Each structure stands twice: as C-alpha cells, then as structure tokens.
N, C-alpha and C positions, 0 to 999 in steps of 0.2 A: 341718554342724550349727550353726556360728556364725550362718549366715544364717537357719536355721530358728528359732534361739532369739531373734533380734533382735525379731521381731514380738511374742514373748511379753513381753520386757522393755518394749517400747513399749506393749504392751497394758496392762501394769501401770500405767505412767504415765497412759495414757488413762483407765483406770478410776478412778485417783486424781483426775484432773482432772474427770471426770464427777461423782464424788462431791462434790468441792468446788463444782462448778457447781450441782449439785442443792441443796446446803445453802444456797448463796447465793440460788438461785431461791426456795426455801422462805421464806427470810428476807424477800425482796422481796414475796412473796405475802402474808406476814403483815403487812408494813408497808402494802401496798395495802388489805388488809382493814380495817386500822385507819383509813385515810384517810376513807372515806365517812362514818363517824360524825362525825368532826371537821368535814368539809366540810359535812355536813348542818346541824350546829350553826351554823357560820359563815353558811351560806346563810339559815338561819332568822333569825339576827340581822340580816342584811342586809335581808330582807323587812320585819322589824319596824321597822327604822330608816326605810325608805322609806314604810311605812304611817304612821308618826308624822309624817313630813314632809308626806304627803298630807293628813292631818287638819289640820295647821297651815295649809296652803294653802287648804283649804276655809274655815277660820275667817276667814282674811284676805280671801278673795274675797267672802264674804257680808257682811262689814263694809262693803263699798263699795256694797251694794245691799240694805239691810235691809228695804226696802219689799216685796221679793218675797215674803217669808214673814211679814210683819207683825212683824218683830223678828229677833233673831239666831237662828242654828241652835243648838238646845239642846245642853247637854253630854251628855245621854243619847244623842242622835243621833250626836254626834261620837264618843262612846265606842263605839257600835255600829259606826260606820265603822272605828274603830281596831281592833276585835276580829275583824273578818271578813277572812280571808286572801284578798284579791282575786286574787292570782296563781293560786289554785286554780280560778278561774272564767274564765280565759282560756286559749287554746291554748298548748301548751308553747313554741312559737316566739315567742310574744308576752310571755312572762313577764318579760323584762327591762324591759318597758314597762308592766307591770301597774299601777303606782302613779302613772303620769303622769296628769295631770288632762285626759284626753282619751278619747273613745270608741275602742274597739278592735274589729276584726272578730273574730267567733267562728265564722265559717263559715255556710254555707247562706244567704248574703246578709243576715245579721243582725249586729248589733253589741251590745256591752256599753256602756251609757251612761257618760259621764264621771263621775267620783266626785262632783263638785260637784252635778250634777243628781240623782244618786241620793240624796245627803244632803238636798237641797232638797225633793224629792218626799216623802221619808220625813218630814221636818219638817212639811210641809203636812198630813199625815194626822193629826197630833196624837194619836198612839197612846197607849193605856193598856195596862198589863201583862195585863189580861184580855181584850183585844180579839181578835176573829177577823177576818182580813183575806183579801180575794180579790185576786189579781193576774191581770190579763189580759196574757199574753205572758211566759213564764218566761225565755226566752233561755237563758243559761248558769246561771241560778239566783242571780245575785249580788244583785239587788234584794230578792228573797225572803229571802236569807240575812241581809241587813241588817235587814229588818223583823222577822225571827224573833227578834232580840235584844230587841225592844221589845214584842212582842205574844205572846199565848198560842199562836196557831196561824196558819199561812198556808196558804191553798189557792191554788195557782197552776196555770194552764192554758197549754199550749203546743201550737200547731197542727202544728209540724214534729216528727214522731216522733223523729228522730235527736237533735234538740236536747233534747227531753224526757228521753231516756235519758241524755244527757251531763249535764244538770242534776241528775238524780237521783244520778249518780256523783259529781259535784262536791260536792253537799250532803253525801253520805256521807263523802267524804274530809275535808270541813271539820267533821265530827262534829256536824251540825245535824239534829235529829230531830223538830222541830215544824213542818216544811214538807212538804206533800203535793203531789206533781206529778200533774196530770191531762193527758191527751192529747185534744185536740179543738178545736173552734171556740169560743173564749171570748167571742165577741160576745154570746152568749146567757147568759153568766154561769154560775152553778152553783146552780140553784134548790134542789137537795136539801140544800145547806149554808147557804142564805140564811135570815135576813138577815145582812148583814155590818156590822161596826163601821167598816170602811173598805175602799175599793176603789182600787187603783192600776192604771193602764193604761200599759204601756210601749211602745205603738205608736200611731202617729198615725191618727186617724179624722177624717173631714170633718164628723162630728156626734157628739153624746154618745149612746151606745147606750141606748135606753129600757129594755131588760131590766136593765141595770146600775143605773139609777136605782131601779127597782122593788125591787131586791135590797139596797139600802141601808137601814139602820135609820134611823128619824127621829133627827135630830141628827148623823148620820154624814157623812163626807166622802169625796169621790172626787177624785183627781188624774188628769188625762188631757191629753195633747197633742192639740189640735184644729186641723185645717187640712188643706189639700190634700197628697196624697202628693208627696214629693220637693221640696216647697217649704217655706218657713218656716211653722211652726205656732205656736200660742199655748199655753203651758202653762196649763191651766185648772183652777181649783178649783171644785168643785161641793159645795154644802152643802144637805143635805136637811132641810127644816123638819118640825115635828111634824105639820102638816096635809098633808104629802106633796109640797108645792111645793118648788122648788129656787131657790137663789141661785147665780148663775154669775159668776165673776170671772176675767178673763184677766190673767195675771200677767207673763209675759215671753216673748219669742220663743225657740223651740227648734227642733231638727231631729231627728225620729225616723223610723225605718223605718216604712212604712205597715202598717196593720192589714190582715190577710188573712183570707179565709174566704168562706163562701157567702152572707153577708148582702147 
C-alpha cells in the first residue's frame, strides 16, 4: 500500500507544480501581450527620428546644388517628405534602411528612388493644392504618396500588376486616399483624366513621350529622366507654353530603371 500511495502523494506535488507553472506561464503571456504595444510605439518613434534626419540631409544636400531646382527645396515639400512613412513603401527586409538617402530594391527588377531625388522631382513640379497629377511608373507608391500631400489628386499607372497591387496596399496602410492606381502601359498617359497640372515620370526614356506632352495643361510642368537605359540619364524639366510648344531643360545626371511597354 505504501508503494501504491507514493504516486498519489507525488501526483499531488506534480499537480501543485503544474498549477504554479500555469500561473507563471499566464503571467508571462500577459507580459508578452503588453510588449508589442510598447515595442510598436518605440519602433514608431525610431522611424520618426530617422525620417527627421532624412529631411535634414535632403535640406543640406540641396543647399550645395541650388541651381538644380532654381532655388532651395520648399518647406512644403520637406514637410511632405517628413510626413510620409517611407518604411511602409519598401519590403520588410529593407525597412532598417528605409530612411537612408539611397535607392532600394522593391522587387520585380524595380527600385524606390533615393529620398533626395524624390524631393527634387516633387519640387520641380511646383505643385498647388488643387492640382491633378499624373505619374508614370507607380513602383511601390512612394513618389505618389509624397505628391499626394501637396496636390488634390494623383493618378498613377504601373505596368507590373504585382507592383500595382503592392502599391495600393502600401497607400492604404499609409492612410492615403487621394491616389488612384491604374494598371497598364503609362507611355500613352491617361487621356480620360487629362489634362494634368503636372506629370512626373519615374522611369528613364530615350525621348519625351508625345502623348504626355499633349496631356499637360498649358503652363504645366513635367519631370522625366531622359537617356539610354542602364546608362546615365538627364533629369529633365519640360514646361508647356500657352501655345502648346515646350521648353526643355536638362538639370542633372541621374540613373533610373528603364521605361517598359509596347511603345
């Protein structure tokens, strides 16, 4: 009997130990549940600090080359750059580098432009709050997101369906609701929404697409990298005159992925 009772006594101890262990485990689970909220807040602060440093770096860089945009980058553009969470527009694996002043791969052979170039191209458009903008080459949606802070609406077209879907998701996550993403060959623009107050092209072309010039309003501007694929291109400013003719100004050397499509 003694031997048969021993397991019962040991079982009592085991049950007590299990109960203690369960209580401890529940406590740890509660603690773990509380961590993500704190960690998320800390992560958000970290991204905000990096974004602030990125904006200051853009300000310093442009002060060394003010001729590129005919003056300094405006506070409105810098505020737009500072308000868009760039880390939401890069793949998860690249988020630690999201605020570095450099281009980053976003998949499908495409890149997100370096922040300085995004700011400069936005500045060159000289946007007003009521403007309607067309973007050729959505990518991850970041350039459109920055422009959305300064314009009434942005219509952006991406030829790679997977990227277009990702851009829509990124824009939703960033709570941006005045950007519409289209799928297709943007070389021919978007005639049903034309004319536009500004057009920005985020892929290199060896010429300025005539359909885009036609879809610019008189007095409007287009910014486009012009040059051979995989070589140095020239960031180019196109101004459309009231009579339909254009002024073309080459500003500085850049390197963009090539424009694709059936043109």
